[in-house]
Phi, psi and omega in degrees: 000319183296325180291336186246013183294343178276343180263323185230158178283151178296320180298317180294316179293323179299319181292313181295318183272000180057049178236138180287146179296322181295324177296319178298311182293329176294319179295318181296319183277351186290322183085182183290148179285168178299320180295320178297319178295318179296319179298323178296316179295317179296320179297321178296318178295318179300314180298321180293315179297318180298315178297317181297334180271012184061035177063030181256340183286139172258189185298324180298316182286324177294319178300315179298319179295321179292320177297318179295335179274000177096003178283148177245104179198164182268159177295321176300327178293319177299315180298318179298313181294322178296316181297316180297326181271357180074030180259125178213149177302134182241061179277125178261124179295140178282129181254130181242126176284122183248358182237132175244096182274355183268020181276169181253011180284155178293147179257130181293142179290152179274092184284332183278333183049042178064021174262097186263034177253146176220136183282327182213167183297152176063015178270320182222119176243145174233157182224157177209155176243131176240136180260123183244124177286142176223173180297339183247017180121194183276144170246148184242119181253119177254129177234148174235127183240139172272122184290342181294315181241003177059032179260142173284118184253351176203144178203161177206142178234124182215165180263009176218167179267016180298126184300323180297324184272343186239284189297314182294321178299314179296318180297313180297322178297316179296317180294323177294321183285320187251342179047070179292155181287000000 
């Protein structure tokens, strides 16, 4: 009713909506509820904690900070207030370039031409490198698979891309297991 009082009379809207005029005026004069006032204060605290965290905290950590500050509220309430205020964790994933295509080294020919079928063991092997984040930096997992039975026949995990520590170890393991001709 309040949004449309400039278009229609309060008496007319009260009649159509079956609301008493005195009830409407009581609602207008009442002001914000205690919960609404408390939510405003909490939203301000939430915004401050969020800013202090460099905008990285989500509702679980903000909720924990509010509890440590003596507030009594649930995590879903914190999430609701954050959503209403447009506050969200802004963690940007770290992107690491792992491929250098601008080198001058020779590129191996594509012998498989995307035909990943093999009639018998030790005829077609494929390899891949996976980069795994860890608490102490990146780990590099090298795997070698025989396409005939799709089994990993060699692997190596190292904290550097050194060929001696990764690729050669995986290759020797695969050769020991399958003994290609």
